[in-house]
N, C-alpha and C positions, 0 to 999 in steps of 0.2 A: 156445514162450514159456510155455505153461501148465505144462509139465514143470519149467521153471526156477522158476516161482513156487511150485509145490508142493514142489519140493526145498528152496527157501529157507525155506518155512514149517516143513517137517519138521526141518531143521537148527536153526532158531530154537527149536522146541519141545524138541529134545534139549538145547540149552544151558540153557534155562529149567529143565528137569527136573534137570539136573546141579547147577545153582546152588541149587535148593531143597533137595537132599540135603545139600550142603555147609553150608548155613545151619543145619541141625539141630545142628551141632556148633560153631557160631561163638559165641565169647564177645565181646560188645560192651559198650559203655557202657549199663548198665541192662537188658541182655538176655543170655540164654543160649539160643540157638536161638529157639524160639517163646515161651519163658518170659521175661517182663519183670518189672521191679520192681513192676508193678501186677497181676500175675497172682495170682488167688486159688486156694486149695487146691481148691475145687470145680470149677475150670476145668481142672485137670490131666487128668481123665478124657478130655476132648474134645481136648486138645492131644496126648496120648500114646496115641492110639487103637491104634497098632500095638505098643505096649510093655506091660509088666505093672507095675502100681502096687501096692505092698504097704504097707498102713498099719502103722506101728510101734506106735502107741498106739491100739488099737481102742477106740472110745468107744461105750458102751452106747446103743442106740437112735439111733445117728447115721444121718442120711439122707445118703447120698453120702460122698465122701471128705473127711476132715478130719484135722488133726493132722499129725505128721511122717510122711513117706512115703519109701520107697526106690523107685527106678525101675530096671527090668530090661528088657533086650531079650527078645524072645520065646524066643531060644535060651538064656537064663539069665544072660547077662553083666550084671553090676551096672554101671549107668551113673551114677546120681546119688542123693544123699540130699537131700531138700528139706524145709526147716523153715519153718513159718509164724510170724508174730509172736504168734499166739494159737492154742494147741492145740485149744481147744474151739469154734472158730468156723470153719465152712466158708467164710465170706466173708473170712477172714484172708488177707493177702497173704504171699507167699513172701519171707522176709528173708535166709535163708542157704541156700547150696547147696554141698555137698561133692561134688567131681568125682572119679570113680573111673576113667573111661575116657579113654585117651590121645588119642582123636579130638577131644575138646573142646579147642579152641585159641583163643587171642587172635589178633588181627590181626598180632601180632608173633611168632606161633608158640609162645607159652608154653603148656605142657601139664603134666599130672601127671608126665610122663617127663622134663621139663626139669631143669636143674641151676641152681645159684646163678649160674654164669657167664652163662646165658641171661637171667636177671633183670638182672644187672649191665650186660650189653651193651645191653639194650633198654629198661630202665625206670629211673626215679629212685625211690629208696626214700624214702618219706615218713616212715616211723617203724619202730622195732624195739622189740618188747616181749619181755622175757625171762621165762620161767617156770622151774619146777623142772627140767623135762626137755626143753624146746623153746624155740625162738626163732620169733616170729611177725613176718613182714615185711609191711608195708603199702606198697602201690605208689601213687605220686603219680598223680592223675588216672585212677585205675582202681578198679573194684569188687573186683578180685582181691586176695586176701591169701594168703600162703603160710606154712606151718609147716615148720620144719626141725628134726629131732630133734637134740638136743645131742650124740648119738653121732657126728654128722657133723662136729662141731667139734673143735679141738685139745683134748687132755686137760686142760689148765689152765683151760679155760672151761666144763667140763661140770658141775661139782658145786656151784657157788655161784650161786643164783638172784638174788642181789643185784648181781652183776656187770653192768656196762653193756657190752653187746657192740656193737662197731662193724662196719660192712660189711667193712672191710679184714681182719677177723679170721675171716670166714667163707670156707672154702675154695671155690674155683671148682667143685670136683667135688661139693659138697654136694647131695644129692638131697632132694626134697620128701617130707615125711611126709604133709601134707595140702595140697590145692590147692582153695581155697575162693572163693566169691563172697559178698559181704555187701552187703545193701541195707538202708537205714533203713526201718522199717515206717511206714506212714501219712505219707509225705512229702507235703507240699502245696506 
């Protein structure tokens, strides 16, 4: 009986440990792993204790982490670029995250390695914004937004930034240039 209980506890601990590792890469509503829409820049050091944080805008006489930072695994693989709503304030919340690692995924499997077909099959597009060299897709009921390089589009859509591009004009095979999360700073 005691062996069965001990075995049950060990199996449960193994599942809990596996789940916590998977959560590190989960993209949810208002969260990316342990980072939430309310996480401040100064909290990043304690959240990413096993990773390397590199400040991109070193601020003279700064105490602790502040400003835009890149996150790397100890082996050197770039994971994220995290941007606060105020570069000069360590209490500023993270408002934008650029994702570089394919292990970060939404509950529907969307990652930096996905294609437009994956978006089309799993999400409703809330809006499309066109720029000179890219198309930005905003997903309904999601913090995720995606940028597709115009090089992925048919030739006749690439050179006029004033063109309105429809989802039907984007090829299923179009790859993502940027895979991002955006949160409004100071939401109340």
